[in-house]
PDB file with SEQRES, HELIX, SHEET and CRYST1 records, atoms N, CA, C and O in Angstrom:
SEQRES   1 A   83  MET ILE LEU ARG TYR PRO THR THR SER PHE ALA ALA SER          
SEQRES   2 A   83  TYR GLU ASP LEU THR GLY GLY LEU MET VAL ARG PHE GLU          
SEQRES   3 A   83  ASN ALA LEU ILE LYS THR VAL GLN ASP TRP SER ALA LYS          
SEQRES   4 A   83  ARG LYS LEU ARG ALA GLU LEU SER LEU LEU SER ASP ARG          
SEQRES   5 A   83  GLU LEU SER ASP ILE GLY ILE ASN PRO GLY ASP ILE ASP          
SEQRES   6 A   83  ALA ILE VAL ASP GLY THR SER ASP MET CYS LYS ALA GLY          
SEQRES   7 A   83  LYS GLY ARG ARG SER                                          
HELIX    1 AA1 THR A    7  THR A   18  1                                  12    
HELIX    2 AA2 LEU A   21  LEU A   48  1                                  28    
HELIX    3 AA3 ASP A   51  ASP A   56  1                                   6    
HELIX    4 AA4 PRO A   61  ASP A   63  5                                   3    
HELIX    5 AA5 ILE A   64  ASP A   69  1                                   6    
HELIX    6 AA6 ASP A   73  GLY A   78  1                                   6    
CRYST1    1.000    1.000    1.000  90.00  90.00  90.00 P 1           1          
ATOM      1  N   MET A   1     144.654 -15.272  36.809  1.00  0.00           N  
ATOM      2  CA  MET A   1     144.300 -15.750  35.493  1.00  0.00           C  
ATOM      3  C   MET A   1     143.132 -14.909  34.970  1.00  0.00           C  
ATOM      4  O   MET A   1     142.094 -14.803  35.622  1.00  0.00           O  
ATOM      5  N   ILE A   2     143.307 -14.331  33.823  1.00  0.00           N  
ATOM      6  CA  ILE A   2     142.281 -13.507  33.208  1.00  0.00           C  
ATOM      7  C   ILE A   2     141.610 -14.293  32.093  1.00  0.00           C  
ATOM      8  O   ILE A   2     142.266 -14.810  31.188  1.00  0.00           O  
ATOM      9  N   LEU A   3     140.300 -14.369  32.179  1.00  0.00           N  
ATOM     10  CA  LEU A   3     139.541 -15.020  31.118  1.00  0.00           C  
ATOM     11  C   LEU A   3     139.162 -13.978  30.088  1.00  0.00           C  
ATOM     12  O   LEU A   3     138.698 -12.894  30.440  1.00  0.00           O  
ATOM     13  N   ARG A   4     139.350 -14.286  28.865  1.00  0.00           N  
ATOM     14  CA  ARG A   4     139.000 -13.361  27.798  1.00  0.00           C  
ATOM     15  C   ARG A   4     137.990 -14.025  26.873  1.00  0.00           C  
ATOM     16  O   ARG A   4     138.161 -15.163  26.434  1.00  0.00           O  
ATOM     17  N   TYR A   5     136.936 -13.273  26.597  1.00  0.00           N  
ATOM     18  CA  TYR A   5     135.905 -13.770  25.705  1.00  0.00           C  
ATOM     19  C   TYR A   5     135.889 -12.909  24.456  1.00  0.00           C  
ATOM     20  O   TYR A   5     136.072 -11.695  24.540  1.00  0.00           O  
ATOM     21  N   PRO A   6     135.674 -13.514  23.306  1.00  0.00           N  
ATOM     22  CA  PRO A   6     135.562 -12.703  22.103  1.00  0.00           C  
ATOM     23  C   PRO A   6     134.317 -11.815  22.202  1.00  0.00           C  
ATOM     24  O   PRO A   6     133.193 -12.307  22.301  1.00  0.00           O  
ATOM     25  N   THR A   7     134.536 -10.534  22.174  1.00  0.00           N  
ATOM     26  CA  THR A   7     133.448  -9.577  22.381  1.00  0.00           C  
ATOM     27  C   THR A   7     132.360  -9.705  21.330  1.00  0.00           C  
ATOM     28  O   THR A   7     131.175  -9.693  21.663  1.00  0.00           O  
ATOM     29  N   THR A   8     132.740  -9.826  20.083  1.00  0.00           N  
ATOM     30  CA  THR A   8     131.738  -9.838  19.020  1.00  0.00           C  
ATOM     31  C   THR A   8     130.826 -11.059  19.117  1.00  0.00           C  
ATOM     32  O   THR A   8     129.613 -10.927  18.960  1.00  0.00           O  
ATOM     33  N   SER A   9     131.375 -12.226  19.366  1.00  0.00           N  
ATOM     34  CA  SER A   9     130.518 -13.402  19.438  1.00  0.00           C  
ATOM     35  C   SER A   9     129.645 -13.366  20.693  1.00  0.00           C  
ATOM     36  O   SER A   9     128.497 -13.808  20.659  1.00  0.00           O  
ATOM     37  N   PHE A  10     130.183 -12.840  21.805  1.00  0.00           N  
ATOM     38  CA  PHE A  10     129.388 -12.741  23.025  1.00  0.00           C  
ATOM     39  C   PHE A  10     128.242 -11.756  22.821  1.00  0.00           C  
ATOM     40  O   PHE A  10     127.103 -12.040  23.193  1.00  0.00           O  
ATOM     41  N   ALA A  11     128.541 -10.602  22.232  1.00  0.00           N  
ATOM     42  CA  ALA A  11     127.504  -9.591  22.021  1.00  0.00           C  
ATOM     43  C   ALA A  11     126.421 -10.119  21.092  1.00  0.00           C  
ATOM     44  O   ALA A  11     125.234  -9.892  21.325  1.00  0.00           O  
ATOM     45  N   ALA A  12     126.821 -10.810  20.057  1.00  0.00           N  
ATOM     46  CA  ALA A  12     125.837 -11.344  19.116  1.00  0.00           C  
ATOM     47  C   ALA A  12     124.970 -12.399  19.793  1.00  0.00           C  
ATOM     48  O   ALA A  12     123.749 -12.384  19.641  1.00  0.00           O  
ATOM     49  N   SER A  13     125.578 -13.303  20.529  1.00  0.00           N  
ATOM     50  CA  SER A  13     124.788 -14.348  21.174  1.00  0.00           C  
ATOM     51  C   SER A  13     123.957 -13.774  22.317  1.00  0.00           C  
ATOM     52  O   SER A  13     122.862 -14.268  22.585  1.00  0.00           O  
ATOM     53  N   TYR A  14     124.447 -12.757  22.985  1.00  0.00           N  
ATOM     54  CA  TYR A  14     123.731 -12.101  24.071  1.00  0.00           C  
ATOM     55  C   TYR A  14     122.422 -11.525  23.547  1.00  0.00           C  
ATOM     56  O   TYR A  14     121.371 -11.698  24.163  1.00  0.00           O  
ATOM     57  N   GLU A  15     122.488 -10.846  22.419  1.00  0.00           N  
ATOM     58  CA  GLU A  15     121.279 -10.267  21.838  1.00  0.00           C  
ATOM     59  C   GLU A  15     120.367 -11.365  21.300  1.00  0.00           C  
ATOM     60  O   GLU A  15     119.146 -11.269  21.431  1.00  0.00           O  
ATOM     61  N   ASP A  16     120.930 -12.388  20.707  1.00  0.00           N  
ATOM     62  CA  ASP A  16     120.119 -13.485  20.184  1.00  0.00           C  
ATOM     63  C   ASP A  16     119.404 -14.235  21.309  1.00  0.00           C  
ATOM     64  O   ASP A  16     118.233 -14.590  21.169  1.00  0.00           O  
ATOM     65  N   LEU A  17     120.090 -14.473  22.406  1.00  0.00           N  
ATOM     66  CA  LEU A  17     119.506 -15.222  23.511  1.00  0.00           C  
ATOM     67  C   LEU A  17     118.354 -14.474  24.172  1.00  0.00           C  
ATOM     68  O   LEU A  17     117.378 -15.090  24.602  1.00  0.00           O  
ATOM     69  N   THR A  18     118.459 -13.169  24.254  1.00  0.00           N  
ATOM     70  CA  THR A  18     117.420 -12.396  24.932  1.00  0.00           C  
ATOM     71  C   THR A  18     116.399 -11.836  23.965  1.00  0.00           C  
ATOM     72  O   THR A  18     115.440 -11.194  24.395  1.00  0.00           O  
ATOM     73  N   GLY A  19     116.571 -12.056  22.686  1.00  0.00           N  
ATOM     74  CA  GLY A  19     115.640 -11.531  21.698  1.00  0.00           C  
ATOM     75  C   GLY A  19     115.666 -10.007  21.638  1.00  0.00           C  
ATOM     76  O   GLY A  19     114.691  -9.380  21.223  1.00  0.00           O  
ATOM     77  N   GLY A  20     116.774  -9.419  22.048  1.00  0.00           N  
ATOM     78  CA  GLY A  20     116.902  -7.965  22.029  1.00  0.00           C  
ATOM     79  C   GLY A  20     116.267  -7.294  23.229  1.00  0.00           C  
ATOM     80  O   GLY A  20     116.317  -6.070  23.352  1.00  0.00           O  
ATOM     81  N   LEU A  21     115.663  -8.087  24.129  1.00  0.00           N  
ATOM     82  CA  LEU A  21     114.987  -7.526  25.296  1.00  0.00           C  
ATOM     83  C   LEU A  21     115.973  -6.779  26.196  1.00  0.00           C  
ATOM     84  O   LEU A  21     115.679  -5.675  26.654  1.00  0.00           O  
ATOM     85  N   MET A  22     117.113  -7.362  26.444  1.00  0.00           N  
ATOM     86  CA  MET A  22     118.100  -6.714  27.319  1.00  0.00           C  
ATOM     87  C   MET A  22     118.659  -5.453  26.672  1.00  0.00           C  
ATOM     88  O   MET A  22     118.930  -4.470  27.362  1.00  0.00           O  
ATOM     89  N   VAL A  23     118.831  -5.473  25.372  1.00  0.00           N  
ATOM     90  CA  VAL A  23     119.331  -4.289  24.672  1.00  0.00           C  
ATOM     91  C   VAL A  23     118.317  -3.152  24.800  1.00  0.00           C  
ATOM     92  O   VAL A  23     118.689  -2.009  25.066  1.00  0.00           O  
ATOM     93  N   ARG A  24     117.048  -3.468  24.610  1.00  0.00           N  
ATOM     94  CA  ARG A  24     115.992  -2.447  24.759  1.00  0.00           C  
ATOM     95  C   ARG A  24     115.933  -1.945  26.196  1.00  0.00           C  
ATOM     96  O   ARG A  24     115.761  -0.750  26.434  1.00  0.00           O  
ATOM     97  N   PHE A  25     116.075  -2.860  27.153  1.00  0.00           N  
ATOM     98  CA  PHE A  25     116.072  -2.475  28.563  1.00  0.00           C  
ATOM     99  C   PHE A  25     117.245  -1.547  28.867  1.00  0.00           C  
ATOM    100  O   PHE A  25     117.073  -0.519  29.522  1.00  0.00           O  
ATOM    101  N   GLU A  26     118.431  -1.906  28.393  1.00  0.00           N  
ATOM    102  CA  GLU A  26     119.615  -1.088  28.629  1.00  0.00           C  
ATOM    103  C   GLU A  26     119.453   0.294  27.990  1.00  0.00           C  
ATOM    104  O   GLU A  26     119.818   1.301  28.597  1.00  0.00           O  
ATOM    105  N   ASN A  27     118.909   0.350  26.776  1.00  0.00           N  
ATOM    106  CA  ASN A  27     118.695   1.636  26.111  1.00  0.00           C  
ATOM    107  C   ASN A  27     117.691   2.483  26.880  1.00  0.00           C  
ATOM    108  O   ASN A  27     117.875   3.692  27.021  1.00  0.00           O  
ATOM    109  N   ALA A  28     116.627   1.852  27.380  1.00  0.00           N  
ATOM    110  CA  ALA A  28     115.630   2.588  28.159  1.00  0.00           C  
ATOM    111  C   ALA A  28     116.234   3.095  29.465  1.00  0.00           C  
ATOM    112  O   ALA A  28     115.942   4.210  29.897  1.00  0.00           O  
ATOM    113  N   LEU A  29     117.063   2.289  30.083  1.00  0.00           N  
ATOM    114  CA  LEU A  29     117.722   2.692  31.325  1.00  0.00           C  
ATOM    115  C   LEU A  29     118.661   3.869  31.082  1.00  0.00           C  
ATOM    116  O   LEU A  29     118.678   4.829  31.852  1.00  0.00           O  
ATOM    117  N   ILE A  30     119.430   3.791  30.024  1.00  0.00           N  
ATOM    118  CA  ILE A  30     120.354   4.884  29.686  1.00  0.00           C  
ATOM    119  C   ILE A  30     119.574   6.166  29.417  1.00  0.00           C  
ATOM    120  O   ILE A  30     119.961   7.235  29.890  1.00  0.00           O  
ATOM    121  N   LYS A  31     118.481   6.072  28.664  1.00  0.00           N  
ATOM    122  CA  LYS A  31     117.670   7.255  28.369  1.00  0.00           C  
ATOM    123  C   LYS A  31     117.080   7.845  29.646  1.00  0.00           C  
ATOM    124  O   LYS A  31     117.041   9.065  29.809  1.00  0.00           O  
ATOM    125  N   THR A  32     116.622   6.985  30.548  1.00  0.00           N  
ATOM    126  CA  THR A  32     116.055   7.458  31.809  1.00  0.00           C  
ATOM    127  C   THR A  32     117.091   8.223  32.624  1.00  0.00           C  
ATOM    128  O   THR A  32     116.792   9.283  33.174  1.00  0.00           O  
ATOM    129  N   VAL A  33     118.291   7.694  32.702  1.00  0.00           N  
ATOM    130  CA  VAL A  33     119.362   8.362  33.448  1.00  0.00           C  
ATOM    131  C   VAL A  33     119.742   9.686  32.775  1.00  0.00           C  
ATOM    132  O   VAL A  33     119.980  10.679  33.463  1.00  0.00           O  
ATOM    133  N   GLN A  34     119.802   9.711  31.449  1.00  0.00           N  
ATOM    134  CA  GLN A  34     120.121  10.950  30.731  1.00  0.00           C  
ATOM    135  C   GLN A  34     119.037  12.005  30.950  1.00  0.00           C  
ATOM    136  O   GLN A  34     119.346  13.176  31.169  1.00  0.00           O  
ATOM    137  N   ASP A  35     117.771  11.593  30.893  1.00  0.00           N  
ATOM    138  CA  ASP A  35     116.666  12.527  31.133  1.00  0.00           C  
ATOM    139  C   ASP A  35     116.715  13.077  32.561  1.00  0.00           C  
ATOM    140  O   ASP A  35     116.538  14.275  32.777  1.00  0.00           O  
ATOM    141  N   TRP A  36     116.955  12.199  33.524  1.00  0.00           N  
ATOM    142  CA  TRP A  36     117.049  12.618  34.916  1.00  0.00           C  
ATOM    143  C   TRP A  36     118.184  13.617  35.096  1.00  0.00           C  
ATOM    144  O   TRP A  36     118.031  14.620  35.792  1.00  0.00           O  
ATOM    145  N   SER A  37     119.317  13.343  34.469  1.00  0.00           N  
ATOM    146  CA  SER A  37     120.468  14.232  34.583  1.00  0.00           C  
ATOM    147  C   SER A  37     120.179  15.599  33.963  1.00  0.00           C  
ATOM    148  O   SER A  37     120.553  16.630  34.523  1.00  0.00           O  
ATOM    149  N   ALA A  38     119.517  15.605  32.817  1.00  0.00           N  
ATOM    150  CA  ALA A  38     119.179  16.872  32.159  1.00  0.00           C  
ATOM    151  C   ALA A  38     118.205  17.682  33.023  1.00  0.00           C  
ATOM    152  O   ALA A  38     118.350  18.899  33.140  1.00  0.00           O  
ATOM    153  N   LYS A  39     117.221  17.020  33.623  1.00  0.00           N  
ATOM    154  CA  LYS A  39     116.271  17.717  34.492  1.00  0.00           C  
ATOM    155  C   LYS A  39     116.972  18.258  35.732  1.00  0.00           C  
ATOM    156  O   LYS A  39     116.684  19.369  36.177  1.00  0.00           O  
ATOM    157  N   ARG A  40     117.888  17.479  36.287  1.00  0.00           N  
ATOM    158  CA  ARG A  40     118.636  17.914  37.468  1.00  0.00           C  
ATOM    159  C   ARG A  40     119.444  19.162  37.163  1.00  0.00           C  
ATOM    160  O   ARG A  40     119.481  20.096  37.964  1.00  0.00           O  
ATOM    161  N   LYS A  41     120.100  19.179  35.991  1.00  0.00           N  
ATOM    162  CA  LYS A  41     120.897  20.340  35.592  1.00  0.00           C  
ATOM    163  C   LYS A  41     120.017  21.566  35.355  1.00  0.00           C  
ATOM    164  O   LYS A  41     120.367  22.673  35.766  1.00  0.00           O  
ATOM    165  N   LEU A  42     118.869  21.370  34.689  1.00  0.00           N  
ATOM    166  CA  LEU A  42     117.950  22.477  34.428  1.00  0.00           C  
ATOM    167  C   LEU A  42     117.419  23.049  35.735  1.00  0.00           C  
ATOM    168  O   LEU A  42     117.353  24.266  35.902  1.00  0.00           O  
ATOM    169  N   ARG A  43     117.039  22.169  36.664  1.00  0.00           N  
ATOM    170  CA  ARG A  43     116.532  22.613  37.960  1.00  0.00           C  
ATOM    171  C   ARG A  43     117.613  23.416  38.693  1.00  0.00           C  
ATOM    172  O   ARG A  43     117.315  24.448  39.292  1.00  0.00           O  
ATOM    173  N   ALA A  44     118.845  22.956  38.649  1.00  0.00           N  
ATOM    174  CA  ALA A  44     119.941  23.665  39.316  1.00  0.00           C  
ATOM    175  C   ALA A  44     120.180  25.035  38.686  1.00  0.00           C  
ATOM    176  O   ALA A  44     120.394  26.018  39.394  1.00  0.00           O  
ATOM    177  N   GLU A  45     120.143  25.098  37.358  1.00  0.00           N  
ATOM    178  CA  GLU A  45     120.373  26.373  36.673  1.00  0.00           C  
ATOM    179  C   GLU A  45     119.253  27.368  36.949  1.00  0.00           C  
ATOM    180  O   GLU A  45     119.514  28.546  37.190  1.00  0.00           O  
ATOM    181  N   LEU A  46     118.006  26.900  36.914  1.00  0.00           N  
ATOM    182  CA  LEU A  46     116.889  27.797  37.203  1.00  0.00           C  
ATOM    183  C   LEU A  46     116.916  28.255  38.657  1.00  0.00           C  
ATOM    184  O   LEU A  46     116.534  29.387  38.954  1.00  0.00           O  
ATOM    185  N   SER A  47     117.357  27.400  39.556  1.00  0.00           N  
ATOM    186  CA  SER A  47     117.421  27.755  40.969  1.00  0.00           C  
ATOM    187  C   SER A  47     118.473  28.822  41.249  1.00  0.00           C  
ATOM    188  O   SER A  47     118.388  29.526  42.255  1.00  0.00           O  
ATOM    189  N   LEU A  48     119.455  28.944  40.376  1.00  0.00           N  
ATOM    190  CA  LEU A  48     120.495  29.963  40.552  1.00  0.00           C  
ATOM    191  C   LEU A  48     120.008  31.364  40.176  1.00  0.00           C  
ATOM    192  O   LEU A  48     120.602  32.362  40.583  1.00  0.00           O  
ATOM    193  N   LEU A  49     118.923  31.431  39.398  1.00  0.00           N  
ATOM    194  CA  LEU A  49     118.419  32.728  38.963  1.00  0.00           C  
ATOM    195  C   LEU A  49     117.718  33.449  40.117  1.00  0.00           C  
ATOM    196  O   LEU A  49     117.103  32.819  40.978  1.00  0.00           O  
ATOM    197  N   SER A  50     117.822  34.769  40.116  1.00  0.00           N  
ATOM    198  CA  SER A  50     117.139  35.564  41.138  1.00  0.00           C  
ATOM    199  C   SER A  50     115.647  35.631  40.819  1.00  0.00           C  
ATOM    200  O   SER A  50     115.218  35.270  39.722  1.00  0.00           O  
ATOM    201  N   ASP A  51     114.862  36.096  41.791  1.00  0.00           N  
ATOM    202  CA  ASP A  51     113.423  36.251  41.572  1.00  0.00           C  
ATOM    203  C   ASP A  51     113.154  37.205  40.411  1.00  0.00           C  
ATOM    204  O   ASP A  51     112.222  37.000  39.633  1.00  0.00           O  
ATOM    205  N   ARG A  52     113.962  38.234  40.303  1.00  0.00           N  
ATOM    206  CA  ARG A  52     113.805  39.221  39.227  1.00  0.00           C  
ATOM    207  C   ARG A  52     114.064  38.571  37.868  1.00  0.00           C  
ATOM    208  O   ARG A  52     113.315  38.799  36.918  1.00  0.00           O  
ATOM    209  N   GLU A  53     115.123  37.762  37.771  1.00  0.00           N  
ATOM    210  CA  GLU A  53     115.453  37.093  36.510  1.00  0.00           C  
ATOM    211  C   GLU A  53     114.369  36.071  36.133  1.00  0.00           C  
ATOM    212  O   GLU A  53     114.005  35.940  34.964  1.00  0.00           O  
ATOM    213  N   LEU A  54     113.869  35.359  37.132  1.00  0.00           N  
ATOM    214  CA  LEU A  54     112.784  34.407  36.868  1.00  0.00           C  
ATOM    215  C   LEU A  54     111.529  35.141  36.411  1.00  0.00           C  
ATOM    216  O   LEU A  54     110.821  34.678  35.517  1.00  0.00           O  
ATOM    217  N   SER A  55     111.262  36.277  37.025  1.00  0.00           N  
ATOM    218  CA  SER A  55     110.108  37.087  36.636  1.00  0.00           C  
ATOM    219  C   SER A  55     110.246  37.566  35.193  1.00  0.00           C  
ATOM    220  O   SER A  55     109.256  37.634  34.465  1.00  0.00           O  
ATOM    221  N   ASP A  56     111.456  37.894  34.782  1.00  0.00           N  
ATOM    222  CA  ASP A  56     111.695  38.344  33.408  1.00  0.00           C  
ATOM    223  C   ASP A  56     111.330  37.276  32.377  1.00  0.00           C  
ATOM    224  O   ASP A  56     110.919  37.602  31.264  1.00  0.00           O  
ATOM    225  N   ILE A  57     111.480  36.013  32.743  1.00  0.00           N  
ATOM    226  CA  ILE A  57     111.139  34.940  31.803  1.00  0.00           C  
ATOM    227  C   ILE A  57     109.741  34.373  32.082  1.00  0.00           C  
ATOM    228  O   ILE A  57     109.325  33.391  31.467  1.00  0.00           O  
ATOM    229  N   GLY A  58     109.020  35.011  33.022  1.00  0.00           N  
ATOM    230  CA  GLY A  58     107.623  34.670  33.239  1.00  0.00           C  
ATOM    231  C   GLY A  58     107.334  33.538  34.192  1.00  0.00           C  
ATOM    232  O   GLY A  58     106.266  32.931  34.122  1.00  0.00           O  
ATOM    233  N   ILE A  59     108.266  33.237  35.089  1.00  0.00           N  
ATOM    234  CA  ILE A  59     108.006  32.185  36.076  1.00  0.00           C  
ATOM    235  C   ILE A  59     108.374  32.684  37.465  1.00  0.00           C  
ATOM    236  O   ILE A  59     109.071  33.688  37.610  1.00  0.00           O  
ATOM    237  N   ASN A  60     107.904  31.981  38.475  1.00  0.00           N  
ATOM    238  CA  ASN A  60     108.313  32.304  39.839  1.00  0.00           C  
ATOM    239  C   ASN A  60     108.999  31.079  40.425  1.00  0.00           C  
ATOM    240  O   ASN A  60     108.889  29.982  39.876  1.00  0.00           O  
ATOM    241  N   PRO A  61     109.709  31.259  41.541  1.00  0.00           N  
ATOM    242  CA  PRO A  61     110.475  30.136  42.092  1.00  0.00           C  
ATOM    243  C   PRO A  61     109.646  28.887  42.380  1.00  0.00           C  
ATOM    244  O   PRO A  61     110.165  27.774  42.297  1.00  0.00           O  
ATOM    245  N   GLY A  62     108.378  29.051  42.713  1.00  0.00           N  
ATOM    246  CA  GLY A  62     107.527  27.900  42.996  1.00  0.00           C  
ATOM    247  C   GLY A  62     107.176  27.077  41.767  1.00  0.00           C  
ATOM    248  O   GLY A  62     106.719  25.940  41.881  1.00  0.00           O  
ATOM    249  N   ASP A  63     107.393  27.660  40.582  1.00  0.00           N  
ATOM    250  CA  ASP A  63     107.070  26.965  39.331  1.00  0.00           C  
ATOM    251  C   ASP A  63     108.205  26.090  38.807  1.00  0.00           C  
ATOM    252  O   ASP A  63     108.000  25.298  37.887  1.00  0.00           O  
ATOM    253  N   ILE A  64     109.382  26.222  39.374  1.00  0.00           N  
ATOM    254  CA  ILE A  64     110.567  25.552  38.813  1.00  0.00           C  
ATOM    255  C   ILE A  64     110.368  24.045  38.703  1.00  0.00           C  
ATOM    256  O   ILE A  64     110.614  23.466  37.645  1.00  0.00           O  
ATOM    257  N   ASP A  65     109.927  23.401  39.782  1.00  0.00           N  
ATOM    258  CA  ASP A  65     109.768  21.939  39.742  1.00  0.00           C  
ATOM    259  C   ASP A  65     108.753  21.509  38.693  1.00  0.00           C  
ATOM    260  O   ASP A  65     108.987  20.547  37.961  1.00  0.00           O  
ATOM    261  N   ALA A  66     107.627  22.214  38.614  1.00  0.00           N  
ATOM    262  CA  ALA A  66     106.591  21.851  37.640  1.00  0.00           C  
ATOM    263  C   ALA A  66     107.081  22.068  36.210  1.00  0.00           C  
ATOM    264  O   ALA A  66     106.758  21.284  35.318  1.00  0.00           O  
ATOM    265  N   ILE A  67     107.847  23.111  35.995  1.00  0.00           N  
ATOM    266  CA  ILE A  67     108.372  23.383  34.654  1.00  0.00           C  
ATOM    267  C   ILE A  67     109.388  22.319  34.250  1.00  0.00           C  
ATOM    268  O   ILE A  67     109.356  21.815  33.128  1.00  0.00           O  
ATOM    269  N   VAL A  68     110.279  21.985  35.160  1.00  0.00           N  
ATOM    270  CA  VAL A  68     111.300  20.968  34.862  1.00  0.00           C  
ATOM    271  C   VAL A  68     110.647  19.609  34.606  1.00  0.00           C  
ATOM    272  O   VAL A  68     111.063  18.872  33.713  1.00  0.00           O  
ATOM    273  N   ASP A  69     109.620  19.283  35.397  1.00  0.00           N  
ATOM    274  CA  ASP A  69     108.937  17.995  35.230  1.00  0.00           C  
ATOM    275  C   ASP A  69     107.977  17.980  34.050  1.00  0.00           C  
ATOM    276  O   ASP A  69     107.511  16.917  33.640  1.00  0.00           O  
ATOM    277  N   GLY A  70     107.676  19.167  33.497  1.00  0.00           N  
ATOM    278  CA  GLY A  70     106.786  19.246  32.353  1.00  0.00           C  
ATOM    279  C   GLY A  70     105.315  19.190  32.722  1.00  0.00           C  
ATOM    280  O   GLY A  70     104.468  18.943  31.863  1.00  0.00           O  
ATOM    281  N   THR A  71     105.002  19.417  33.996  1.00  0.00           N  
ATOM    282  CA  THR A  71     103.618  19.351  34.443  1.00  0.00           C  
ATOM    283  C   THR A  71     102.981  20.726  34.607  1.00  0.00           C  
ATOM    284  O   THR A  71     101.817  20.831  34.992  1.00  0.00           O  
ATOM    285  N   SER A  72     103.723  21.755  34.322  1.00  0.00           N  
ATOM    286  CA  SER A  72     103.213  23.120  34.460  1.00  0.00           C  
ATOM    287  C   SER A  72     102.201  23.428  33.364  1.00  0.00           C  
ATOM    288  O   SER A  72     102.312  22.919  32.249  1.00  0.00           O  
ATOM    289  N   ASP A  73     101.211  24.266  33.685  1.00  0.00           N  
ATOM    290  CA  ASP A  73     100.251  24.711  32.674  1.00  0.00           C  
ATOM    291  C   ASP A  73     100.975  25.445  31.557  1.00  0.00           C  
ATOM    292  O   ASP A  73     100.566  25.386  30.398  1.00  0.00           O  
ATOM    293  N   MET A  74     102.044  26.131  31.909  1.00  0.00           N  
ATOM    294  CA  MET A  74     102.839  26.856  30.920  1.00  0.00           C  
ATOM    295  C   MET A  74     103.456  25.875  29.915  1.00  0.00           C  
ATOM    296  O   MET A  74     103.517  26.161  28.719  1.00  0.00           O  
ATOM    297  N   CYS A  75     103.904  24.735  30.403  1.00  0.00           N  
ATOM    298  CA  CYS A  75     104.499  23.722  29.516  1.00  0.00           C  
ATOM    299  C   CYS A  75     103.442  23.103  28.615  1.00  0.00           C  
ATOM    300  O   CYS A  75     103.691  22.863  27.433  1.00  0.00           O  
ATOM    301  N   LYS A  76     102.274  22.849  29.165  1.00  0.00           N  
ATOM    302  CA  LYS A  76     101.202  22.231  28.383  1.00  0.00           C  
ATOM    303  C   LYS A  76     100.710  23.176  27.307  1.00  0.00           C  
ATOM    304  O   LYS A  76     100.431  22.754  26.185  1.00  0.00           O  
ATOM    305  N   ALA A  77     100.601  24.457  27.642  1.00  0.00           N  
ATOM    306  CA  ALA A  77     100.129  25.446  26.660  1.00  0.00           C  
ATOM    307  C   ALA A  77     101.157  25.680  25.570  1.00  0.00           C  
ATOM    308  O   ALA A  77     100.796  25.998  24.437  1.00  0.00           O  
ATOM    309  N   GLY A  78     102.442  25.527  25.896  1.00  0.00           N  
ATOM    310  CA  GLY A  78     103.499  25.821  24.940  1.00  0.00           C  
ATOM    311  C   GLY A  78     103.953  24.633  24.118  1.00  0.00           C  
ATOM    312  O   GLY A  78     104.851  24.778  23.289  1.00  0.00           O  
ATOM    313  N   LYS A  79     103.367  23.466  24.316  1.00  0.00           N  
ATOM    314  CA  LYS A  79     103.797  22.298  23.543  1.00  0.00           C  
ATOM    315  C   LYS A  79     103.568  22.521  22.060  1.00  0.00           C  
ATOM    316  O   LYS A  79     102.518  23.003  21.636  1.00  0.00           O  
ATOM    317  N   GLY A  80     104.562  22.165  21.297  1.00  0.00           N  
ATOM    318  CA  GLY A  80     104.439  22.281  19.851  1.00  0.00           C  
ATOM    319  C   GLY A  80     104.890  23.622  19.308  1.00  0.00           C  
ATOM    320  O   GLY A  80     105.075  23.774  18.101  1.00  0.00           O  
ATOM    321  N   ARG A  81     105.070  24.599  20.191  1.00  0.00           N  
ATOM    322  CA  ARG A  81     105.534  25.903  19.724  1.00  0.00           C  
ATOM    323  C   ARG A  81     107.030  26.024  19.928  1.00  0.00           C  
ATOM    324  O   ARG A  81     107.577  25.507  20.903  1.00  0.00           O  
ATOM    325  N   ARG A  82     107.674  26.690  19.029  1.00  0.00           N  
ATOM    326  CA  ARG A  82     109.112  26.938  19.174  1.00  0.00           C  
ATOM    327  C   ARG A  82     109.344  28.422  19.274  1.00  0.00           C  
ATOM    328  O   ARG A  82     108.651  29.222  18.645  1.00  0.00           O  
ATOM    329  N   SER A  83     110.342  28.786  20.083  1.00  0.00           N  
ATOM    330  CA  SER A  83     110.661  30.206  20.193  1.00  0.00           C  
ATOM    331  C   SER A  83     111.815  30.563  19.316  1.00  0.00           C  
ATOM    332  O   SER A  83     112.227  31.722  19.278  1.00  0.00           O  
TER     333      SER A  83                                                      
END                                                                             
């Protein structure tokens, strides 16, 4: 036996009951996972580059984690600038 609930009324009451808290939580969770995935992909792509290629763009292999995490001095100095 399959129970079926009207999606629109459930979604509306779900948001009303939680005051939008769960919706904000879900959005924050989704954003966190998307950010993590983007950082993981960037780290993987930078790790594929040779030392020579990394040197050409001004970084060394030890800087990859700091650059991806945004904690590098290079990232702090470059904030607000576009290339």
